[in-house]
Every structure is written in C-alpha cells, then in structure tokens.
C-alpha positions in Angstrom: 143.7 124.7 97.1 146.4 127.4 96.8 146.7 130.6 98.6 148.6 133.8 97.9 149.5 137.0 99.7 150.4 140.5 98.6 153.8 141.7 99.8 154.1 145.4 100.8 157.1 147.0 99.1 159.9 148.7 100.9 163.3 149.9 99.8 166.3 150.8 101.6 169.5 152.8 101.3 172.6 151.3 102.8 176.4 151.3 102.7 178.5 148.2 103.6 182.2 148.1 104.3 184.7 145.9 105.9 186.7 146.5 109.0 189.8 144.3 109.6 190.4 143.6 113.3 192.6 141.6 115.6 191.1 138.7 117.5 189.6 139.3 121.0 191.1 137.8 124.1 190.1 134.3 125.1 187.6 133.2 127.6 186.9 135.1 130.8 188.8 134.3 134.0 187.4 134.1 137.5 186.0 137.4 138.7 186.2 139.2 135.3 183.1 141.1 134.1 181.4 140.2 130.8 182.3 142.9 128.3 179.5 144.8 126.5 180.2 145.2 122.8 178.7 148.6 122.2 181.5 151.0 123.1 182.3 151.4 119.4 179.8 151.2 116.5 180.7 149.3 113.3 183.0 151.3 111.0 180.2 151.7 108.3 176.6 151.8 109.5 174.3 149.4 107.6 170.9 149.8 109.1 168.6 150.6 106.1 166.4 153.7 105.8 162.9 152.5 104.7 160.5 154.3 102.4 156.7 154.6 102.9 154.6 151.5 102.2 151.1 151.0 100.9 148.6 148.1 101.0 146.0 146.8 98.6 144.8 143.9 100.6 141.7 145.6 102.1 140.9 144.6 105.6 143.2 141.6 105.7 145.8 141.7 108.4 148.3 139.6 106.5 151.2 142.0 107.1 152.3 144.2 110.0 154.7 147.1 110.0 157.2 148.4 112.6 159.1 151.5 111.7 159.0 150.6 108.0 160.0 146.9 108.5 157.2 144.8 107.0 156.4 141.3 108.2 154.2 139.3 105.8 152.1 136.4 107.1 152.8 133.2 105.3 150.1 130.8 106.6 147.2 132.7 104.9 144.2 131.9 102.8 144.2 132.3 99.0 143.3 136.0 99.3 146.2 136.7 101.6 144.1 136.8 104.8 144.6 135.2 108.2 143.0 131.7 108.7 141.3 132.0 112.2 141.6 129.2 114.7 144.8 127.5 113.6 148.4 127.7 115.0 151.8 127.6 113.4 155.3 127.8 114.9 158.9 126.5 114.7 159.7 128.0 111.4 162.7 127.2 109.2 163.6 128.9 105.9 165.6 127.8 102.9 166.7 130.0 99.9 167.6 128.2 96.7 171.4 128.3 96.2 170.9 128.7 92.5 168.0 131.0 92.3 167.5 133.5 95.2 163.9 134.3 94.0 162.9 130.9 95.3 162.3 130.4 99.0 160.5 127.8 101.1 159.4 128.1 104.8 158.4 125.1 106.8 156.7 125.0 110.2 154.6 123.0 112.6 151.0 123.4 111.4 148.1 122.9 113.9 145.0 123.0 111.8 143.0 123.8 115.0 144.5 125.5 118.1 142.3 123.0 120.2 144.5 120.1 119.1 148.1 119.2 119.7 148.3 117.3 116.4 150.8 119.1 114.1 151.8 118.5 110.5 154.4 119.6 108.1 153.1 123.0 106.9 154.9 125.0 104.2 154.8 128.0 102.0 156.8 129.1 99.1 157.8 132.3 97.3 159.3 132.7 93.8 159.9 136.5 94.0 162.3 136.6 96.9 159.6 136.9 99.6 157.4 139.6 98.1 154.4 137.2 97.8 153.8 133.8 99.3 151.7 130.8 98.5 150.5 128.4 101.3 149.5 125.2 99.5 148.9 123.3 102.8 150.5 120.3 104.3 153.2 117.8 103.1 151.7 114.3 103.5 148.5 115.5 105.3 147.5 113.5 108.3 151.0 112.6 109.5 152.1 113.8 112.9 155.3 115.7 112.4 157.4 118.1 114.4 160.7 120.2 114.5 161.0 121.1 110.8 164.4 122.1 109.4 165.1 123.2 105.8 168.2 123.8 103.8 169.2 124.2 100.1 171.7 121.9 98.3 174.2 123.4 95.9 172.0 122.5 92.9 169.1 124.4 94.3 167.2 121.4 95.7 165.4 122.4 98.9 165.3 119.7 101.6 162.6 119.6 104.2 163.2 117.4 107.2 160.6 116.9 109.9 160.6 113.9 112.1 157.5 111.7 112.3 157.7 110.7 115.9 154.9 108.1 115.5 156.2 106.4 112.3 158.8 106.3 109.6 160.8 109.5 109.1 161.3 110.7 105.6 163.0 113.6 103.8 161.0 115.8 101.5 162.6 117.3 98.4 161.5 120.0 96.0 163.5 120.8 92.8 161.4 123.9 91.8 161.3 125.9 94.9 158.2 124.5 96.5 155.7 124.3 93.6 156.0 120.6 93.4 157.5 117.9 95.7 159.2 114.6 94.7 158.1 111.4 96.4 159.7 111.6 99.9 162.8 109.6 100.6 162.0 106.5 102.6 165.2 106.6 104.6 164.4 106.2 108.3 167.1 107.6 110.6 164.7 107.0 113.5 165.5 110.4 115.0 164.4 111.7 118.4 163.3 115.2 119.3 164.9 118.3 117.8 167.3 117.3 115.1 169.1 119.8 112.9 170.3 119.6 109.2 172.9 121.2 107.1 173.9 120.7 103.5 177.5 121.0 102.2 177.6 123.7 99.5 181.4 123.9 99.3 183.4 122.8 96.3 185.1 120.0 98.2 184.6 116.3 98.2 181.6 116.6 100.4 179.7 118.9 98.1 176.0 118.0 98.2 176.3 115.9 101.4 173.4 116.1 103.8 174.2 116.0 107.5 171.6 115.6 110.3 172.4 115.4 114.1 170.3 114.8 117.2 171.3 114.6 120.8 173.1 111.2 120.4 173.6 110.5 116.7 175.0 111.8 113.4 173.5 111.0 110.0 175.2 111.4 106.6 173.8 111.1 103.1 176.0 111.4 100.0 173.2 110.5 97.5 170.8 113.4 97.9 168.9 111.9 100.8 168.0 108.6 99.2 169.8 106.8 102.0 171.5 107.8 105.3 174.3 106.2 107.3 173.9 106.4 111.0 176.7 106.9 113.6 176.5 107.2 117.4 178.0 110.4 118.7 178.0 112.0 122.2 176.3 115.3 121.2 174.4 116.8 124.1 170.9 118.4 124.1 169.7 119.8 120.8 172.6 120.4 118.4 172.8 122.7 115.4 175.3 122.3 112.5 177.4 124.3 110.1 179.8 123.4 107.3 183.0 125.4 107.0 184.5 126.5 103.7 186.9 123.6 103.9 184.1 121.1 104.4 184.7 120.6 108.2 181.4 120.0 110.0 180.8 121.8 113.3 178.2 120.7 115.8 177.1 123.0 118.7 175.0 121.8 121.6 173.5 123.7 124.5 175.9 125.1 127.1 178.3 125.9 124.3 179.4 122.3 123.9 181.2 122.1 120.5 182.5 119.3 118.3 183.9 119.1 114.8 184.6 116.4 112.2 187.3 116.8 109.5 186.4 113.6 107.6 182.6 113.7 107.7 182.8 115.2 104.2 184.4 112.0 102.8 181.6 109.5 102.0 184.1 106.6 102.2 185.1 107.3 105.8 183.2 106.8 109.1 182.9 110.3 110.5 185.0 110.9 113.6 184.4 114.0 115.8 186.9 115.9 117.9 185.3 117.2 121.1 186.3 120.8 121.6 184.8 121.1 125.0 182.8 123.9 126.7 183.5 127.4 125.2 183.1 129.3 128.4 181.6 129.1 131.9 179.9 132.5 131.2 177.8 131.1 128.3 175.0 130.3 130.7 173.3 127.0 131.4 169.9 125.4 130.9 167.4 125.9 128.1 163.9 125.3 129.4 161.4 127.2 131.4 162.1 130.9 130.7 159.0 133.0 131.3 158.4 134.1 127.8 158.1 130.4 126.6 157.5 128.4 129.7 157.0 125.0 128.0 159.7 125.2 125.5 163.3 126.3 124.8 164.4 129.9 125.3 166.6 129.3 122.2 169.1 127.2 120.4 172.9 127.5 120.4 173.7 128.5 116.9 176.9 127.8 115.1 177.9 129.4 111.8 181.1 129.7 109.7 182.5 132.6 107.6 182.7 131.8 103.9 183.9 135.2 102.8 187.2 135.6 100.8 188.9 137.9 103.3 191.0 137.3 106.4 187.9 136.2 108.4 187.3 133.2 106.1 186.9 130.1 108.2 186.0 131.8 111.4 183.6 129.9 113.6 180.8 131.8 115.4 178.5 130.9 118.3 175.4 132.8 119.3 172.6 132.0 121.8 170.2 133.3 124.3 171.7 132.4 127.6 170.6 132.4 131.2 172.0 135.2 133.5 171.2 134.7 137.1 169.8 137.8 138.9 167.8 140.7 137.6 168.9 140.3 133.9 167.4 136.8 133.3 168.3 136.3 129.6 170.9 137.9 127.3 172.0 137.1 123.7 175.7 136.5 123.6 178.3 135.9 120.9 181.8 134.3 120.7 184.1 133.3 117.9 187.0 131.1 117.2 189.7 132.0 114.6 191.6 128.7 114.9 189.1 126.0 114.1 187.4 125.9 117.5 190.5 125.3 119.6 190.1 128.6 121.5 187.3 131.1 121.7 187.0 134.9 122.3 185.3 136.4 125.4 181.5 136.0 125.2 180.0 139.4 124.2 176.7 140.7 125.4 175.1 141.8 122.1 171.8 143.2 123.5 172.4 146.9 124.4 169.7 147.4 127.0 170.7 148.4 130.5 172.1 145.7 132.8 169.7 144.2 135.3 166.6 145.6 133.9 164.7 142.3 134.0 164.4 142.0 130.2 164.4 138.7 128.4 166.3 138.3 125.1 165.1 134.9 123.8 165.0 132.9 120.6 168.3 134.3 119.5 169.3 133.3 116.0 172.3 134.0 113.7 173.3 133.7 110.0 176.4 134.9 108.1 176.3 136.6 104.7 178.7 135.4 102.0 180.6 138.7 102.5 181.1 137.9 106.2 178.5 140.2 107.7 177.0 138.6 110.8 173.3 139.0 111.3 171.5 138.3 114.6 167.9 138.6 115.8 165.9 137.7 118.8 162.7 138.3 120.8 163.1 141.1 123.4 160.9 142.2 126.3 162.9 145.4 127.1 160.2 147.9 126.0 157.2 146.2 127.6 158.6 145.4 131.1 156.6 142.2 130.9 158.0 138.7 130.2 154.9 137.9 128.0 155.3 140.9 125.6 158.1 140.8 123.1 159.3 142.5 119.9 161.7 141.1 117.4 165.1 142.9 117.6 168.0 143.0 115.1 171.7 143.8 115.1 174.7 143.1 112.8 178.5 143.1 112.8 180.9 143.8 109.9 184.1 143.2 111.9 183.7 139.5 112.8 181.8 140.3 116.0 184.2 142.8 117.6 181.5 145.4 117.6 177.7 145.4 116.9 175.2 147.9 115.5 172.7 149.6 117.7 169.8 147.1 118.4 166.6 148.1 116.6 163.1 146.6 116.9 161.9 145.3 113.5 158.4 144.0 114.5 155.4 145.2 116.6 154.9 143.9 120.1 153.2 140.5 120.5 152.1 138.3 123.4 153.9 135.0 123.4 151.4 133.5 125.9 148.3 133.5 123.6 147.4 131.0 121.0 149.1 128.0 122.6 147.9 124.8 120.9 146.3 122.2 123.2 148.8 120.7 125.6 151.6 123.2 124.7 152.6 126.2 126.7 155.0 127.6 124.1 155.3 129.3 120.7 157.6 126.5 119.5 161.3 126.3 120.2 163.1 128.3 117.6 163.1 130.8 114.6 165.4 130.7 111.6 167.0 133.1 109.1 169.3 133.2 106.0 171.6 136.1 105.0 172.8 137.3 101.6 175.2 140.2 100.9 172.5 142.9 100.9 170.3 141.7 103.8 168.7 138.8 105.7 165.5 136.8 105.3 163.8 135.9 108.5 161.1 133.4 109.3 159.5 133.7 112.7 156.3 133.0 114.7 154.2 135.8 116.4 150.7 136.4 117.6 149.7 139.7 115.9 146.3 138.1 115.1 145.8 136.8 118.7 147.1 133.3 117.5 150.4 131.8 116.5 151.2 132.5 112.8 154.3 132.4 110.6 155.8 135.6 109.2 158.5 136.5 106.7 160.6 139.6 107.2 163.2 141.1 104.9 165.7 143.2 106.6 167.8 145.2 104.1 167.5 146.0 100.4 165.6 143.5 98.2 167.8 141.6 95.7 165.4 139.2 94.1 167.6 138.7 91.0 170.7 138.1 93.0 172.9 140.7 91.3 173.9 142.3 94.7 172.2 145.6 93.7 169.1 147.0 95.4 166.1 146.1 93.2 164.9 149.7 93.5 168.1 150.8 91.8 167.8 148.1 89.2 164.4 149.6 88.3 165.3 153.3 88.6 168.5 152.8 86.5 166.6 150.8 83.9 168.5 147.5 84.3 165.1 145.9 85.2 161.6 146.5 83.9 158.7 147.1 86.3 155.8 147.0 83.9 153.1 146.6 86.5 154.7 149.3 88.7 154.7 147.1 91.8 158.4 147.8 92.7 159.4 144.1 91.9 161.7 143.6 88.9 159.7 141.8 86.2 162.4 139.0 86.0 161.3 138.1 89.5 157.6 138.0 88.9 155.8 134.7 89.0 152.2 135.5 89.8 151.1 136.7 86.2 150.2 139.9 88.0 149.5 142.2 85.1 148.0 145.1 87.1 150.4 144.9 90.0 147.8 144.4 92.7 149.7 141.4 94.2 147.0 138.9 93.1 146.3 136.8 90.0 142.7 137.2 89.1 140.3 137.5 86.1 141.7 141.0 85.5 145.0 139.3 84.5 143.6 136.1 82.8 142.4 137.7 79.6 145.8 139.1 78.8 147.4 135.8 79.7 145.0 133.9 77.5 145.6 136.1 74.4 149.4 135.5 74.7 149.4 131.7 75.3 151.4 131.0 72.2 153.0 127.7 73.0 156.5 126.2 73.6 159.5 127.4 71.5 157.9 130.7 70.4 160.1 133.5 71.8 158.3 136.3 73.7 158.9 139.9 72.8 161.5 141.9 74.8 158.8 143.9 76.5 156.2 143.6 79.2 155.1 140.2 77.8 157.7 138.8 80.2 155.1 139.2 83.0 153.2 136.3 81.4 156.1 133.9 81.6 156.3 132.9 85.3 158.8 130.1 84.6 161.1 132.5 82.9 162.0 130.1 80.0 161.4 132.7 77.2 158.0 131.4 76.0 154.4 131.3 77.2 153.2 127.7 77.2 151.2 125.1 79.2 153.8 125.0 82.0 153.2 128.7 82.5 149.5 127.9 82.6 150.1 125.3 85.2 151.9 127.9 87.4 149.1 130.4 86.7 146.6 127.9 88.1 148.6 127.6 91.3 148.1 131.2 92.1 144.9 132.1 90.3 142.2 133.4 92.6 138.7 132.3 91.6 135.9 134.8 92.2 
C-alpha cells in the first residue's frame, strides 16, 4: 500500500551575498569568556519572507505552520493523514546528487508505540518535498536502528541501518525511492550509532562509501557490494565529511577530530591523523539532558566547504554542548582553515540571553555548495520548560564569523510524549541537506501527541535545480504550472491534473485517454503532467508510477 500527502505551498523572497573575512583567533585561553556571534549581522540578510498558504487536506493534520514555515508530515496514510498509535524518530535525509526533485527520508519506525521494536521506515518525494509517499518498511520484520542516508555522485541513494540482531545490509535505490535493489549482503558488524558519507568529489575516491562507528572505519569502492574494515580509535558516536580534495574527516563527541588523506585511495589501507580536542570550551558529555533524558542531546557535526571561493576546504564543527550552570545547553560552532590543525574560538550561535535556563539541543549543520552554513536545533527558550521545544534556524554567509538572528520555524511540541515502550527519548538526532537557495530538514516532533517525521523546506523552492525560485520560474514563464499548484510541471510526478495534491479518479480519465505508448512524443503543453517519469512519452512505466500514488475510493 502506498500513501501520499499534499504539500502546502510557500514562496520566499531572498537575497544572498558573500562576505570575505579573515579567520578568527584560535581556541580560548584560561579565564577568557566565550564570544557571542551576534554583534554584527551577516552582510546580506537571507531570511525568507513567506507568502500565505492554503490547505486542501480537510481535517488531516499532516502539516503544521509556524510564521509561514510549513512542516509536512512524512509518515502518513495514503490520504496524507496521521497514522495514530505509531512512533517514528531518528530521521536522516538524502537528496539525489543528479536530480534534486528526488529525496528520501529514513527513520526508526515503531508500528505501535507500545513496542520497542523498530524497523527501517522510509518515505520519498519526487517533487523536491512538496508531496511525499510513505510505502512502509524496508525488509519488514527486521529489527533495525540508527538510519543514515546519503546520495552517491550518480544519484544512487544509500540507506544504512544496522540490524543489531542479525546481518547488517546496505539498501540502495536508483530511482529516488520508488523501487529498491536487493540489499547488499556486506556485513560490517557495526555497533550502535554509525554514520555514513559518500565521496561526490571528482578525485580518485569518487563514489566511495565510508562508514564509521566508535571503534572502526569501513570503506567500499564498489558501490556497497563489499566493505573493508579497519580498526580506528574513534570515540563515541562519530560523524563524517568528505572535503573537496577527498580527505575524510571524522568528528566524535567532545570535539575529538581525526582525518585521513589516503582513505580515498581504494588500494591503500586508510590511516588517520588524530587532530586532538578542538577546545576545552566545547563541553562534555552527551546523555541525560532533560529534553531527551534517555538519549543524546545531539551529535557533533563536521562539514566541509565545497564552494569555489576563498573559504573552499574550510572544516566546520557544530554541536549542542553542555554548559554548566543556569545555561545548560548551547549550540556552538568552530572552524579550521588549515585542515584541522588549528581551530577558531567556539562561537555561541544561539542568541537568547545568557543563563536563562534554556536548552538548545539536537543541533545539526549542513553547508550549501556556495558556502552558506545552515544550522538548526530544538530550543526551549520560549517555553521556560525543558520538555517544550521549537525548531530554530540560523545561517552564516561569512564562514561562521557572524550569524543571522535566530528564528523559530516550527510550532512548539512536547518531547516527553509518545515515547515508544522502553525508550525515554525522541531518538538521538535530526538531519538536513542544503542547496544554494535553501535547506531541506528532516526532524521528529509530537504535534499529533506522538512521535512523527516531518519535512521542512527553509528558503525558496528549487525543484528543478536551476538555482532560481520556482515561483519566479512560473511567473516569468520559464516553467508551466498547468494545474496551478505552484509547482513547476517539470517537477510533478503525481499525475495531479486538478492540482489538489492527490491522484484520484478525477485525474485517471485524462491519464487513460493519453496513454499512447513508448516512443510517441507528447505535445509541448500541459500533457507533460501525465508523464511522471519525464521521459517525453506516456507509457506503461508512467502507469506503474501512477499506481504508486493512486488513491482508490
């Protein structure tokens, strides 16, 4: 069974610009105060101005709105409505490197909140996140945890989720989540909380898959068919990033960083240079914060700058860190401009008053191809209660020297409701992926009184990847919008003739009349809405995709 969901439409006006800056000083010395990075705003403000939204989903609560920012629930039934009684958390998102219309989100799926048994849940979108399909589970009945997704340079989306009670496999989809190949039977034997990154550079490591856990490093140079395993002294739960030159960085809790120059070479055994602790002011510990008592309060994220300007190759760290006293958790940022040898002073990115008792937790970071740094986190500043959070967002266009004003982008939710049996947490992390116009966020929240997965687009929509706001593409006639749903027709995949966000009998008659067969070109008109695979004809493969999203009465 396949489910779909209508995405509310929103457009934004924004201006982006670069600011070239000199590096910050190095780490703090004894007795020095942690600097706050809000004395100067970014040179060019980027926060979008949303336009009004509307809904056609009746009484379904499949999306929530905060000041124009629309979060769409992904784990929904075929009519886009919440499925009562389940739980979903620990979301990871991948955007196809060759087709930004195609996205996949994976998560821990608990079919009933009364059980601790979790499986590999997933949803996919082929219109850049406007609408989502929740087909169900990969390999149903297998106990899986800690999903992480990434895209290879050829657009293959890899889904890794350890099976702690049996063989671990790697799932792969070549069409953005519609179908999945037989999983790789490689068995790295991973323990809890691995992370994965795929090399999308043009170097010798292009296409390599890297996975790390707290004591090992795994490398595949054959698309995941096999993995080589190496013992490494990574601490805690590491994350990974691949730099423009193919260097692999691994960041562990407590700002513990290592890098490998030769991991990209499939003929070498990877060796890692330990770069040490970034700063004593980075904080310590990861467990037991009040908002998420049974889980992490966040991962330490590492990212690298792939832009073509002077910041190319910068290495960035971002995390929720413990602050002892009346300001229990902050989100902090630091950077290295010399390959991790030295680091800038940690910057407090959250701009709430000091010592107000607020928790900034589940911090996450991604870097756009143009070098803009996006960060988001859960924040309790407006509630005064550790259990009530909102998702907040900030960005930097000057390599982290200054940060935009923090803004809430979700309604408030209670992180202490909807815990699956035996768990006192809403998972351990969120995840996001940036492009030059905005950022795609996958996060868990409890707006329905239970844990669910949501997709949030912050910034202008750019489903066709031309780095122009989709709304401008339509208004300036570069793109058609035949069904007037504010999505360029070249991004449609739902055969949604009337623009209601659903594929129903109202659309089927038109589709049936135009099922002409392979090799027969379609007219350069609104007939393109009937070609969800965008191959220029209307054939049985289009009918196959139609069946995936068709809603029977």
